[in-house]
Phi, psi and omega in degrees: 000135180264136173283168175301319178303314181295323179297319178294317180298322176297318179297318181291338177270005179061037174250143176301125181258177180299329179195171179276120179284169180212158174200127180203169181216165179248154166286167180300314178298322179294317181298320178297318183291317179294320178302318179293320182296320182280000178085016179285170184278359180109157184259150172248169179243119179279122184269324187275189178075206188271353184198164167260127180209155181287132173223156177271136171296314175225157178079020181300324180298325181296316181288324176296323178293325179297311180285315177054049186296151175268355183248147161248114176258123176244119184275149176304139179279358185292323182268114179227169185228152169228145178285131182235003180175182180293107181079003183249138173228153176239132180269173183291351176270358179089012179265132176262131183242137174267113181248023181290333178257310179255099183286349182275313183241302180093186182234128178297135177238349176205137183223155191276339184252085181267336178234156178305321183296338181296333182298319180295334180267346187287141176235124178290154176296156183299130179234352188255015179268111182303334181296332178299331189258004185296338180290345186291312186305313179297323179294319178294322180297323182282348187230047183295334183277356181257158173282121190255125180238140173262123190252126174238090180284169182048060192283305190225284178299314180295320177297320182295314181286333175294323180284328190250336190099130187297312181301314182295319181296318180296323175293321179300325181300330179268314189270331185222061184298326179295323176296318178297320177302314181296317180296312182293323178296321177294321177296318180302314180298322178295317179292320181296328176295320178293322176298315179300319179292319179296327181289352175284351185242164187272066175273153174273332187206160171242139189238119182248146180241125180200099182282109179260348193250149164257186177294335188249353182158192181289140181300314185260359182081156188291327181297312180289326176300314180292328180291312189261326194250322184303307182295331181281325172298322179301319178295321180290318181291329192303311181293332178292311178295324179296333179271004178080017179262158177275152178246122173249145174232130170265120175211113182287162169091190182274094182239023183299336182292343181245011182296320177297320179297317182294320176297319181301324184264007169116009180290139175255320185221138181248136176227139019252357173062074187276119181288340179290340182237352179226144172280096190298322179295315180295317182293319178300318180290321180299323185252014179302131183090349180242306181238134172266158184232145183229108183142218172104337178269116189292133175260001180261337183229293190297307185295314182281330189244347179280167174275166173306324178292322175301318181293318178300316182296317180292323177298315178297321180296317179292320177301316181299320180290334185263002186292339180269011177096172179079016184212136173235122184288144172188156161300158188282006172188175171306131190290126181283172187285350181272001179278125179297133178305327180301325180289325177290324176297318178298317178300313182290328177300319180290315180300313182282351176273356178299134187300319180296323178292316180298316179298316179295319181297313181296324177295316180298316180296321179295319179294323181295329179283000000 
């Protein structure tokens, strides 16, 4: 019998697995809506810890059973939040976020590096205290059957624009490139310390977040991406690959122009794989044996606007493309609140209806008895 972890490892090795594995998550509004649809008692919002995420006050097992994820994602404890006003939170990096409209991420409204001179005075939050990471070992012990990833979101570009402001950072790349070099180099050292701490634990992969894409291409263009980000990502990926772990990158949008670059510097898996901007079948075939993909189910068209039958058909199509390995099914981002719960139920019926999954599930249940 193969565990969920083994099924994912087979997919990442580009070998046909018993079935196509999956891992996905909901936004807070979606989780509330699905919880109500499934008859749950309603969702609460966890404010503390390393992230805000939907959890059930009661019935948490029911929603976890519904998703039945193959991944355990553990986020770095370095980034935490405190409430500072109505709809406002401040993270440990000194960035204030307005979450009155978007309760999951929010919009930066104040950032600490407003002038070049601020960089010399800025201090990153503590990342080298082993006590911060002690919560990891018990979670890994409880989830040995899942594929385990250590997640460092807002890795490089995202961390830089959160600290500086996106518009200003993009202008800096043209007007003050030496300043951008200093800022990014400081961020890299901060990220590498978190990587070093994460490597003390038995993770299968490290997951980095950096959105480089718009719907039509790279935000900063390929020349500036290669100038500022490619060599620094290579430095971040190197110790992970050197330790025999897989490297995942979350980067939204149309980033097909840098897939070869990302493979060159050590990337194993790309998320979220948006079908609205990429031909998922063509890209999967083009990079088979080199890059694995995680995503593919559109959250801009099929999931919010399709019928349950449309969703079933698209889920089956993606499963068929992924049966030879190199693919983990998921919606192309955390599912937003406008997706009908009926469509998510239809999607999960197809995923859980895969014969290999059913056989494995019945075997696991039999062994548990």
